[in-house]
N, C-alpha and C positions, 0 to 999 in steps of 0.2 A: 178309276173308275171313282166316282164319289162317293163315298159313304155317307147313308142316310143316318140323322142323330136318332141316339137311343139312349134314355135316360134310366139309372137304375134308382126308383123311389121308395121311399119309404123303409128301405134297408141297405146296409152296407155290404158287398162283396168283398171278401178278404182278399188279400194278395195268394197269388200262386209262389212258385219257389221263385229265392233271390236271384237276382241278376249273377253277382257275385257272393264266392265264397265266403266263408270266415277268415280263410286262408289267406283271397286274394283282398280282400279289406283290410287286412291288418300289411300285406305286403305295399299295400296303397300308403295306408297314414305313415308306414315306416320310414317313406321317401319324401315326405311333404316336409319343406324345410318353412319356419316362420321367425320372425324376430324373435329376440329372446323376450319368454316370459308368456310367450301365446302359447297354446296348444289346439288340437285339432281331433274331432273323435267322429262317429256316423251318427248322426241325429236318427236318422231312418232310412230306410230303403224304400226307393219309388221308382219303378220301372223309367229307364229313359228320361228323367226326370229332366223338366225344362223351367217355364218360369213360375215364378213363388208370390203367394199374395199371403197377407198378414189378414187372418178374421179370425177376430177373437181370440180365444186360445189356440187355435188351430191354423198351421200352416195350407193352404190349399196349392195345392201342384199340378203342373199340368206334363203331361208326356207325349213323348214321340210316337205312342202306341195307340193314339187316338184316345185317350182317355184321359180323365181330372181325378186327382187323388184330395182325401182329406188326411192329415198329418194330424194327430190328436198327442199331446202330452202322454205319457205310459205309465207316469209315477216315479221312475227311476231316472230322469235325466235325458230320456230319449224318447222317441213318437212311434208312435204305431198308423200305419200307412191302410187306408180303405180305398177301395175305388169307388165314386160317388156317380160317374158317369163315363160311357166309354162310346165306340162308334161314331166319334166326333169328326169333323173335316178340318184336318192338322190342328186341333186348338194347340194356342199358346200362350198370349198374354191372359193374364185373371187378375182380378182386383175387385175386393169387395167394398159396399158402399151402403150404409143402411144396413137393410134385412137382403140385398139379392149381391150376387154372384155375377161378375161381367167377364163373358172370354169373348175372348180375339180368334175367329174360326178363320180359317184361308178366304170364305166366299161372305161371311157376315160378319156382324157383330150382335153376340147375343146373351141375355141375361135370365137367372131362374131367383126366388125365392132360396134363400138359403139360412138354415136353422142354426141352434147355437154348438149341436151336437157335429156342422159341417156338413149335413145332408143337404139336399135340394128336391124341390117338387117338382117332378116331369112335366105335369098340366101347366106349370106357372112359366114356362119357357115363354119370353118375349123377343123377336128379332129387331135389332133398333138400327141396322143397317149393313144393304148391302155392300161389297166389297168386289173388287176385280178375281174372278176365280180362276187364279194362274200360281202355278207350284213355285215358280223360279220367285223368291226370296217371298214365299207366301206364308211363312209364320210371324203372325201378327203380335204386335206388344199393345198389351194396354196398362191405363194406369189412372188413380183417380187425383189430379191437381188439388192444391189448397182453394183453389176457388169452387171444389166440387163439382168440377164438370168432370167428364171422362174423354180421356186422350187415347187415341189408338196411332201408331206407327204403321202405315202403309207402305211395301218395298218396292224397290223400280224392280219387275219380272225378267231380266235379263243382267249381263255383265254390264256391259257400256250399250246404252238406245237411251231414247227420248221418251221420257215418261207420259202416258195419257190420263187425263181423267184426276182419278185420286192417287194413282201411282206415285212414287217417288215424293210423300210427304207424311205429316203428322198433322193430323185434325184432333179438334176436341168438339163437344157436343154436350147437353144437357143428359142426363143418366136416364132419361125419357126417349132421346136419340133426337130432339129439336134443335135447331138454331145453330147447324153444323157449321163450321170455319175452319180454314186451311191457318197452323199455327207454324208450320215449315214446309217450305217446297225447296226443289232441288236436290233432294234427301237420297241416297242410292239406297241403302237398307241398314235403318234405325232398329236397333231389338234392345232398347234400356234408355229410359231417362225417368229424371228426378229432379226434384226441388231443393233449392239452397236453402237451407235452413232457415240461414239470417235474412234473407235479402227476398227470398219467394220466387228467386229467379230459375227457369228450367234450363236444364241442358240435357242435352243426347247422343250417345254414341253414334257412329254410323262406320258401314265398313268400308272399306275402300276396294277398287277395281280390279282385279286378276289381269295377268295375260299383261302386263308391262313390265317384268322384272321383278325378281325377288324382295327387292329393299323399296319400292315404289308403286303406287301411289301411299300415302300413309293411310291409316286407320283414323275416325277424328272423334274429338270431344269439343260439343259443339253449345255455344250460347245461345238462348232464346233470346235477343236484344229489344225486339220488337214482333210483335205478330205478325205473320204473313212473310219473314223474309227468305230470301233465295238463299241455297247454301250451295248452290255451284255446280251440281250433278245434271247434264252426263259434260260440262263444257271443263271441270274442275274435281280433281280429288286431291283435297287439300287446296295446295296451292297451285300444282301440276296439272298441266292441260293433258285431257285424257284422250286416247287415242280414239281417233276419226271425228273429233271435234277442236282439234288444237285450233283450225283456223277459222271457225266458226263465233261467230259474235252472241254471246250470251244474251237472254231477253233482260235482265237487271243486273244491277250489281252483287256481286257475293259478298254473303257475311263469310270472313274467314274462320276455320277452327278458332277455337279458343285454347286448344291444346292437340299436338298431334301424337299420336301413338306410331310404334314401327306400324310397318306394313303387312299385311296378312295374318296379324296376330288375332282377327277376328273379334273385336270386341263387345260385345255384348251386355247382358245386364250390369247396373251402375247403382251405386246406393251412397248418399251423403248420410255420414255417419254422426247418429245424434245422441247416442247414448253415455252414460256414465262408468260402464266397464273397463273400457280402453284408457290409457294414459289420455290428459288433456289435452294433448299435441294432436290427438288424432278426429278430435270433434271438429266439424264440419269439412273433414277432409272427404274424397270420394273413394270407394272401394268398387273395382271392374273387374268383371269376369271376361277373361281372355279365354275363346273357346279354343282358338289354335289354329295352326294354317293345316290346308290340305292339299294345296299344290306344292309349296315352296320348296327350293332344292335343298335348304335346312330347316327343318321345320322349327317353327317357333311359337310363343305362347302358350296355353293350356296351364294359365296360373291366373293369379289374381293380383292385382297392384292396386298399388295406392297412388291417387294425385292428390298432393298438397295443396290447399289453397292458400292464397294470402290475401288481404283486402279484396276477397270476393272472385278473385280470377285463381286459375292454375298455376302454379310457381314449379315444380317438380313433381317429376316419376320415379316411383320405386316399386319392384317386386317385392309383394308381401306375403304369399305364400306359392311356391312353386315344387315341383318334384311329379308334378304327373305327367311330365314329359319326359322319358329315358330314352336320350338319343332319338332315334325313328320312331320308339315306340309312344304311344298314348296309353298310360294308365287309367285316367281321366280327362276329362273335358269341360272345366267348368263352364257354367249357362248362366245362373244369376245369383243376386245378393241382395239380401235382404236381412233383418236387425229383428233379433229374438227383444222381447220385452225386457230383458234384462241387461241389455245391450250387447249380447253376444251377437255374432254373425253368423244365420244361414247360408250355405251355400250349394246350389244344385250341380249335380251332375250326369249326365244323358249317356255317356259312355259308360259309368260304371254303374248305374243307376243307382245313385245314393244323393241324403242331404247329409253335409257337415256341419257340426257347430265348431267355431272358432271361438274361445274362448279368452279371458284374461286372467294371470293369477291365479291365486286358491286351488 
């Protein structure tokens, strides 16, 4: 059943009981392994926390519970989360630009005026674009590019199939919804993208298909070399021909992945590191949240990886934060990565209902 949008105007609604007890939270933190000198703490509790956007002093966080939350610094090194919208239709991607908040819903892209305290105006809603109203891969991702345009990733509504219309693409448009164009097609399901700080080049994650074995096809990190390029789906997953399309001719030449992750790790949110808190060697590298496999014989993923870049291209990959996966049990599932103003990282977790802060030194 489709939920009708209802926004809470003028005042925040406080969160209810935490999803994870203090003992559960400490149990998670005690198991997370990081490189020497790094540490992790809970920044805030947000039920089923998904995508993160930096909006002034606040983090805006979407939730699988159909809500949007504002997380404001509480003065003690953490943040306090309050619900600013509820009963939305699968909200996921969130982005701020100027005085407006942009949200990717399953069936449309909408925006609202947002104040400095993170509150939004109910009667200021604008619907910018209708999207395919399909639940499979229906969690949309949004972001504002260095060109000031709004980018939206629209997943293919299937495991392996021929996308139709806007399905299986990343598009961009002006923030008023005008001048829509396709940035990338042949995309199975991208739930994260960012722009390389030194070049302005866009990179995006893409999840590989299921039911082809534990170790194929790979998840992908893709580079947008030219607007409108084709990335292979449903003919290719990485460089692997996909089931049912192995003998079919793709419509155009495929742009191959810039980097291949392990299969089924579910690479989601990604962020190029720009800050000064971490050692200089980390600057310009990508942190990727891997949500973790759901049907692999031996579970994998549920961590944060670092992809090291040299001369503008990915060169190597290493696990940066791990421990959420304990055997077949997932204590947490990382979803998105963003950067605080001080250069520490915010990581969302929709399993534990937490926003973590990863810092270095001090």
